[in-house]
C-alpha positions, 0 to 999 in steps of 0.5 A: 544468501539462497532464495527462500520461500515466503508465506502470504496471507491471501484471504481471511474469512469464516469460511474459505472456498477453494478449487484445486486445479491439478493434484495436490498432496498432504503426505500420502493423500491426494486432493483435487476438486472443490472444497471449503474450510470452516472452523468448529471449536478451534478445529479446522474442518475440510468439506467436499460435498458431504464428506467432512475431514478434521485437519491437522495443525500442519495441514499443507497442500503441495502441488504435484507439478509446477503447473498445478494451481489453486483458485480462491473465491471472494479475494478482496482487493483495494481494502478500504479504498474507493474501488474495493472489490472481490475477485476470484484469483488463481495462485501457484505454490502450496496452500495452507490454512491458519486460525487468526482470531475468529477467522481462518486465513488461506496462506499461499507458500511460494518462492520469493521470485515467483511472488515478485512477478505477481507483485509487479504485475499487480502493482503496475500495468504490463505495458509500463516501461521495462526499466521501470518494471526492473526498478519495481522488482528491486524495491519490492524485493528489498521491501519484503526482505526488510519487513522480514528482518523486523522483530516487532512492528508499530502499527496502532502505536499512540503518541502525542500530548494531551489533546492529541491522537497520533497513530501510524499504521505500518506493515508490522510483521505478521505472526502467522505469515510473512505478509498479506496480499493487499495494499497494507503490505504490497499487492499480490494478486496471483497468476491471473495478472502476471505477464511476460514483462514482469517475469522478465524484469524479475529474472533480469534483477534476480537477487538485487536489492538496495543497501545502505550502511550494509543493510537491506533498505526498507524501499517504500513506494507510493502511487503519486508523490504529487511532485516531492517525496516525503520522509519516512518519519512523517508516515511512520515511527519517528525514525530517520532513514537517510535514503527516505528523504525529500526528493524533487520528482523532476529531471531538470534540477529545479528545486521545490520550495520548503513545503513545511512552510504553510504559505509555500505548501498552499501555493505548491498544492494549488499549482501544477508544477512541471514534475514527472508524476504530472502525467497525462492520460495516455501515459497513465493508461500504459502504467496503471491497472484498470482499477487504478485508472478509476481515479483520474485526478490524483496528481491534483484533486478536490473533495467537497463536503457539506459541513454537516456531512464532514462533522458526522464523518469525523465523529464516526471515524474518531468518536471524539465528541467534537460536535459540529466542525468549525475548522481544519487547521494544519499544525505541522507539514512534512517536506512534501507538504503532507500534513503530519498533524491536523487540528480539528476544531469543533463546537465542543472542543478541539483535537490534534490528529496524526500521522498522515494515514489517520488524517486521511481515514478521518476525513474520508469514508475510504482514504483521502488520496493523500494528506497534502491538502489545503482547506477552504471553509465556506461560511453562511451569513452567521459565520458557521461553516456550510461546506469544506473544500479540500484541494490536494496533491498526490496519491499515497504516503509519498515516501520512497519511489513515486511509481508514476514519476519513475515510470515517466523517467523510464519512458524518457530513457533513464535506466532502472539504476538511475531511477533507483538512485534518484528516489533512494539517494546514497544507496548501493545496488547489489546482488545478495543471491 
């Protein structure tokens, strides 16, 4: 297999502003400087100063040299997270524009390996241990290739019985480009965050992926599993991947209890087990980027809501007409203790919701850190809830590689092969190009 190019949807909007740093070409014509692109009755218009040009459907700006770059203004990172923000970002490779609904999307076309260098730098800090960065290069490469092989996706599909709302939000194949640039797929923030360590990790693992039964593995990852990784089918469609299963995030071989059992999950979440992702601030400073470090308590965390605030929040998110919330009841937990199905009990009825991301969105204005939580309800003298206290574990869906746990493994001297073997059991590391 030869390394190929990929297309990344960077920035959607009604107007895209960009700057070309160097000489770019479309056909015989050269472009440089600052521009904007808008849409008029389905036609893309390129503006520079007073000049306006109608763009053909195949409009593609290709750099004249490898050092030519382009800048995009207002790129949003951390979409729907508590630290969401907009940045100006710089990219290498070619630039095109596509219409997606009523918006235009700026699309970056570049080599897969150049893309990976930015992904690793965007996902984790350059000071992270080298063997961890190599492990991340392998799984980011495999994840991308696995997504490209998918013919259809399952984002937004619904299932469940009457009185249930069960949805999952997977990285379905984008129809106009291969992947997007934010956490919905995997972070890609251009050349501004690239670093020598990430570039070396990409070179050292060039073309390497994990295989299971002869197929490229869908190598998922999350920031912090909370002590135990989760199964694929807890977060997405009801499909079993033998390499995306429960893994204890520790090197001493001590097994965790069955966290599908409610009392075990409660005891686990309310404790601080000696697992690798239970890392201190000094370790995290060397692993996480600045915006991730704005979260300080994601291994074990607490969120408190006044009852009225949570009731209003759930109604705004789900439009279920439940009235005032009376209770939150776990119906089903996954192997990491993450809630797969949660019953919301209100004064006007009840509703069971899942899977994990829908639960996290329903109970937060952004996202809860994870669905591995237990609930305490404080009640007034009449027995009516006055506040809900959620105490939880981990950050993210918990499936596959635990980024912080893997970084700690690397710092303790484990190789990237050993890291991958832990988090993706039964797989085989191989070079495909």
